C-alpha positions as CSV (number, residue, x, y, z in Angstrom):
1,M,0.0,0.0,0.0
2,K,1.3,3.4,-0.9
3,S,2.2,5.5,2.1
4,L,0.0,8.5,2.7
5,N,2.7,10.5,4.5
6,L,0.2,11.6,7.1
7,T,1.1,13.6,10.2
8,A,-0.9,14.5,13.2
9,S,-1.4,18.1,11.9
10,D,-2.3,17.5,8.3
11,Q,-4.4,14.3,8.4
12,G,-7.7,15.8,9.7
13,R,-9.7,13.2,11.5
14,I,-9.0,9.8,10.0
15,N,-11.5,7.0,10.4
16,A,-10.3,4.3,8.0
17,L,-8.1,1.3,7.2
18,L,-4.4,2.3,7.0
19,S,-1.2,0.4,6.3
20,I,1.1,-0.4,9.2
21,D,3.6,2.2,8.0
22,D,1.1,5.0,7.9
23,T,-0.2,4.1,11.3
24,I,3.3,4.1,12.8
25,A,3.8,7.5,11.2
26,L,0.7,8.9,12.9
27,I,1.8,7.4,16.2
28,R,5.2,9.0,16.0
29,A,3.7,12.3,15.1
30,G,1.8,12.2,18.4
31,A,-1.7,11.6,17.1
32,P,-4.2,10.3,19.7
33,L,-5.6,7.1,18.2
34,A,-8.0,4.2,18.7
35,I,-6.9,1.2,16.6
36,A,-8.3,-2.2,15.8
37,G,-6.8,-5.1,13.9
38,R,-5.2,-8.5,14.1
39,P,-2.6,-9.2,16.8
40,N,0.3,-9.6,14.4
41,A,-0.4,-6.1,13.0
42,L,-0.9,-4.5,16.4
43,D,2.2,-6.1,17.8
44,Q,4.3,-4.0,15.3
45,L,3.1,-0.6,16.6
46,P,5.5,1.6,18.7
47,A,4.5,3.3,22.0
48,G,2.5,6.4,21.7
49,N,-0.9,8.0,22.5
50,W,-3.1,5.2,21.4
51,I,-5.2,2.2,22.5
52,A,-6.2,-0.9,20.5
53,G,-8.2,-4.1,20.4
54,T,-8.2,-7.2,18.3
55,T,-10.7,-8.0,15.6
56,P,-10.3,-8.9,11.9
57,Y,-13.8,-7.6,11.0
58,F,-14.7,-4.1,9.9
59,M,-17.3,-1.8,8.4
60,T,-15.7,0.6,5.9
61,A,-16.8,3.2,3.4
62,D,-16.8,0.4,0.8
63,G,-18.7,-2.0,3.0
64,G,-18.1,-4.7,5.5
65,R,-14.8,-6.7,5.1
66,V,-12.3,-9.0,6.8
67,I,-8.7,-7.8,6.8
68,D,-5.3,-9.4,7.0
69,D,-2.2,-8.5,8.9
70,T,-1.1,-5.7,6.6
71,Q,-3.7,-3.1,7.8
72,V,-5.4,-1.8,10.9
73,F,-8.4,0.4,11.4
74,V,-7.5,3.8,12.8
75,T,-9.7,6.5,14.4
76,D,-7.9,9.7,15.0
77,F,-9.1,12.1,17.7
78,S,-6.8,15.0,16.9
79,G,-8.3,18.4,17.1
80,L,-10.8,17.7,19.8
81,G,-9.1,18.3,23.1
82,A,-6.7,16.7,25.5
83,V,-6.5,12.9,25.2
84,R,-4.8,10.5,27.6
85,V,-4.3,6.7,27.9
86,V,-5.3,4.9,31.1
87,T,-5.4,1.2,31.8
88,Y,-7.6,-0.4,34.4
89,D,-7.8,-3.9,36.0
90,E,-11.1,-5.6,37.1
91,H,-10.9,-4.1,40.6
92,H,-10.8,-0.4,39.4
93,L,-13.4,-0.3,36.7
94,P,-15.6,2.3,38.5
95,Q,-12.7,4.7,38.1
96,I,-13.3,4.9,34.4
97,T,-16.2,7.2,34.8
98,E,-14.6,9.0,37.8
99,D,-11.5,9.7,35.7
100,A,-13.4,10.8,32.6
101,P,-13.3,14.4,31.6
102,E,-16.1,16.7,32.7
103,N,-16.8,17.5,29.1
104,G,-16.0,14.6,26.9
105,F,-16.2,10.8,27.1
106,A,-14.2,7.7,27.9
107,M,-13.4,5.4,24.9
108,A,-12.9,1.9,26.3
109,I,-11.8,-1.5,24.9
110,M,-11.9,-4.7,26.8
111,P,-11.2,-8.4,25.8
112,F,-14.0,-10.8,25.2
113,Q,-14.6,-13.4,28.0
114,S,-12.2,-11.6,30.4
115,R,-13.1,-10.8,34.0
116,C,-13.1,-7.2,33.1
117,H,-15.7,-7.9,30.4
118,E,-17.9,-9.8,32.8
119,R,-17.7,-7.4,35.7
120,F,-18.3,-4.3,33.5
121,A,-21.3,-6.0,31.9
122,N,-22.8,-6.8,35.3
123,E,-21.9,-3.6,37.1
124,A,-21.4,-0.6,34.7
125,S,-24.8,0.9,35.3
126,T,-23.9,1.3,39.0
127,Y,-20.7,3.2,38.4
128,P,-20.5,6.8,39.7
129,L,-21.6,9.3,37.1
130,A,-22.1,6.4,34.6
131,F,-24.9,8.3,32.7
132,L,-23.4,11.8,33.1
133,K,-19.8,11.1,32.0
134,P,-20.4,8.6,29.2
135,T,-18.3,5.5,28.4
136,V,-18.4,4.2,24.9
137,G,-16.3,1.5,23.1
138,W,-16.2,-2.1,22.3
139,I,-15.3,-5.7,23.2
140,A,-12.2,-7.0,21.4
141,G,-12.6,-10.3,19.6
142,F,-10.8,-12.6,17.2
143,D,-11.0,-14.5,13.9
144,L,-13.9,-17.0,14.2
145,A,-12.0,-19.3,11.8
146,E,-9.2,-19.6,14.3
147,G,-10.5,-22.0,16.9
148,A,-7.8,-21.4,19.6
149,A,-7.8,-17.6,19.2
150,A,-8.2,-15.2,22.1
151,A,-9.0,-11.5,22.3
152,A,-6.5,-8.9,23.5
153,V,-6.2,-5.1,24.1
154,Y,-3.2,-2.8,23.9
155,D,-2.0,-0.1,26.1
156,G,-0.3,2.0,23.5
157,A,1.4,4.3,26.0
158,N,3.7,1.4,26.8
159,A,3.0,-0.8,23.7
160,V,1.9,-3.6,25.9
161,R,-0.7,-6.3,25.1
162,H,-3.2,-7.4,27.8
163,A,-5.6,-10.3,28.0
164,D,-7.6,-9.0,31.0
165,R,-7.4,-5.2,31.3
166,V,-9.5,-2.3,30.0
167,V,-7.7,0.3,28.0
168,V,-9.2,3.7,27.8
169,L,-8.8,7.0,26.0
170,H,-10.1,9.8,28.1
171,I,-11.1,12.4,25.4
172,E,-12.0,16.0,26.2
173,L,-14.2,18.0,23.9
174,P,-14.1,21.8,23.3
175,A,-16.3,23.8,25.6
176,E,-18.8,24.5,22.7
177,Q,-19.4,20.8,22.1
178,C,-20.7,17.8,24.0
179,P,-20.8,14.1,23.3
180,S,-23.9,12.5,21.8
181,I,-24.0,8.7,22.2
182,E,-26.3,7.0,19.7
183,I,-27.4,3.3,19.8
184,I,-28.9,2.2,16.5
185,N,-30.9,-0.9,17.2
186,I,-32.9,-2.4,14.3
187,F,-34.7,-4.8,16.7
188,E,-38.0,-4.3,18.5
189,A,-39.9,-6.6,20.9
190,D,-42.2,-9.1,19.1
191,G,-44.9,-8.5,21.7
192,V,-45.7,-12.2,22.1
193,E,-44.8,-12.6,25.8
194,T,-43.1,-10.7,28.6
195,I,-40.0,-12.3,30.0
196,R,-38.4,-11.5,33.3
197,F,-35.4,-12.8,35.2
198,E,-34.7,-13.3,38.9
199,D,-31.0,-12.5,38.9
200,T,-28.3,-10.7,36.9
201,S,-26.8,-13.4,34.8
202,F,-25.0,-14.4,31.5
203,A,-26.6,-17.9,31.9
204,P,-30.0,-17.7,33.5
205,A,-31.4,-21.1,34.4
206,H,-35.0,-19.9,34.8
207,C,-37.2,-17.1,33.6
208,L,-40.7,-15.8,34.4
209,I,-43.1,-15.9,31.4
210,N,-46.0,-13.6,32.1
211,G,-45.3,-14.4,35.8
212,E,-44.9,-18.2,35.5
213,R,-41.4,-19.6,36.4
214,V,-40.1,-21.9,33.7
215,S,-36.8,-23.3,32.4
216,F,-35.1,-20.7,30.2
217,V,-33.6,-23.3,27.9
218,D,-36.9,-25.0,27.4
219,Y,-38.5,-21.6,26.7
220,V,-35.8,-20.7,24.1
221,K,-36.3,-24.1,22.4
222,R,-40.1,-23.8,22.4
223,R,-39.8,-20.4,20.7
224,G,-37.3,-21.8,18.2
225,R,-34.6,-19.2,19.0
226,E,-31.6,-21.5,19.4
227,D,-29.7,-20.0,16.4
228,G,-29.2,-16.7,18.2
229,Q,-30.3,-14.5,15.3
230,L,-33.0,-12.7,17.3
231,P,-31.9,-11.2,20.6
232,L,-33.8,-10.6,23.8
233,V,-34.9,-6.9,23.8
234,G,-35.0,-5.3,27.2
235,D,-37.1,-2.2,28.1
236,F,-34.7,0.0,30.1
237,S,-37.1,2.9,30.8
238,G,-37.9,3.2,27.1
239,A,-34.4,2.4,25.8
240,R,-34.2,-0.9,23.9
241,I,-31.2,-2.8,25.1
242,N,-30.4,-6.3,23.6
243,A,-29.0,-9.4,25.2
244,S,-28.1,-11.9,22.5
245,I,-28.0,-15.7,22.7
246,R,-24.5,-17.1,22.3
247,T,-25.0,-20.8,22.7
248,V,-27.7,-23.3,23.6
249,E,-26.1,-26.5,24.9
250,G,-27.8,-29.2,27.0
251,D,-29.7,-27.5,29.8
252,K,-27.8,-24.2,29.5
253,V,-28.3,-21.0,27.6
254,Q,-25.2,-18.7,27.4
255,L,-25.8,-15.0,26.5
256,Y,-23.4,-12.4,25.1
257,A,-24.6,-9.9,27.7
258,P,-26.3,-10.3,31.1
259,V,-30.0,-10.0,31.8
260,F,-31.2,-8.1,34.8
261,P,-34.0,-8.5,37.3
262,G,-36.8,-5.9,37.2
263,I,-36.5,-5.5,33.4
264,D,-39.2,-6.5,30.9
265,Y,-37.7,-8.5,28.1
266,A,-39.2,-10.1,24.9
267,F,-37.7,-11.8,21.9
268,A,-37.1,-9.5,19.0
269,G,-39.4,-9.7,16.0
270,I,-38.0,-10.9,12.6
271,V,-36.1,-8.3,10.5
272,P,-36.6,-9.4,6.9
273,D,-34.1,-6.9,5.4
274,Y,-31.0,-6.3,7.6
275,V,-29.3,-3.9,5.2
276,G,-32.4,-2.0,4.5
277,A,-33.2,-1.7,8.2
278,F,-29.8,-0.2,8.9
279,R,-30.0,2.2,5.9
280,E,-33.5,3.4,7.1
281,A,-32.1,3.9,10.6
282,F,-29.2,6.0,9.3
283,A,-31.6,8.0,7.1
284,A,-33.4,9.0,10.3
285,H,-30.1,10.2,11.8
286,V,-29.0,12.7,9.1
287,Q,-26.2,14.6,10.8
288,E,-22.5,15.3,10.6
289,P,-20.3,12.1,10.3
290,A,-19.7,10.3,13.6
291,I,-16.4,10.7,15.4
292,W,-16.3,7.0,16.0
293,S,-18.6,4.0,15.5
294,C,-18.7,0.2,15.7
295,N,-21.1,-2.6,14.8
296,C,-21.7,-6.0,16.3
297,I,-20.3,-9.3,14.9
298,L,-23.8,-10.8,15.1
299,N,-25.1,-8.1,12.7
300,F,-22.1,-8.7,10.4
301,L,-22.8,-12.4,10.3
302,F,-26.6,-12.7,10.3
303,G,-27.0,-9.6,8.1
304,E,-24.3,-10.8,5.7
305,L,-22.8,-7.3,5.7
306,E,-19.5,-8.3,4.1
307,G,-19.2,-6.1,1.0
308,K,-22.3,-4.1,1.9
309,V,-22.5,-0.4,2.8
310,I,-24.8,0.7,5.6
311,G,-25.1,4.4,6.0
312,G,-22.0,6.2,7.2
313,C,-20.8,3.5,9.5
314,A,-17.0,2.8,9.5
315,G,-15.3,1.1,12.4
316,P,-14.6,-2.2,14.0
317,V,-17.0,-5.1,14.1
318,T,-17.1,-6.2,17.7
319,F,-17.9,-8.9,20.1
320,G,-20.0,-6.5,22.2
321,E,-20.6,-2.7,22.1
322,I,-20.3,-0.2,25.0
323,A,-22.8,2.6,25.3
324,Y,-22.8,3.5,29.0
325,Q,-23.1,-0.2,29.6
326,L,-22.6,-3.4,27.5
327,V,-25.1,-3.8,24.6
328,N,-25.4,-6.5,21.9
329,Q,-26.4,-6.7,18.3
330,T,-26.4,-2.9,17.9
331,L,-24.5,-0.2,16.2
332,V,-23.0,2.5,18.4
333,Q,-21.6,5.8,17.4
334,V,-20.4,9.0,19.0
335,R,-20.8,12.5,17.7
336,A,-19.6,15.9,19.0
337,V,-22.6,18.3,18.9
């Protein structure tokens, strides 16, 4: 790939696939970056003002695609305000919102199936100022074709890879702007039955169907939802938050995000045209391009998005999305308004 000879001062606000050489040039120029790619590519990057997570799947201006080790996806936050890199372990996750700037947001990446992932999913809504100082970001993943693969994140300040840490860019915005966090969810409850759960859990054994306690795995099978294409849709005070089915094995259902007690859930209704639904959703959000965005691996797979363009989305395809808390099967984006 031909070098773009980009620097932190002349590149504007990049949100695209770049070669390793161009990415290194940006890092050495001091640009604040969020990066995504395969481990072999990320391992080549020098220390600087950046964070990263692993995934080979992306949405680009030319459509969804799977990349090799020669490129990474780079989002540049130059020109916004002060940006700093911080790393947190599972015992200090509440500090993410405490440390976030008064006017700005925290951009977080955490590895799939790590303790940080699990604890954040279960607890994020209880963190101090969680809904006043927003956290956005994504869950790092891996190539599904590589059976023994594992997710990782990178503390770019020290060029160190972590299997169980959260890496964060704390990003300030100019005084005249504020962050707008948008969740594009093409799913709606099917209205068939109300589902409730007794505990916070990634693997609930039972559920309440219209008040009757039943085996959750039996219910999933009775509804024919074992393939995971249609998520549970929770009503969080009017916001639709999904929890997607990961596996149904024996007497156990494993979810990609926890369900919570006190929330009304229902299975999503069928979406006959994935691409059309996303394009329609984007048409309803006609604004300036997003600073950053991501889309879920389940949308990528079930919607067959490889090679297809959906609105203005460009960013990593993820194993979970973060918009204040963990969400599934959604598209998340951030704007400065």
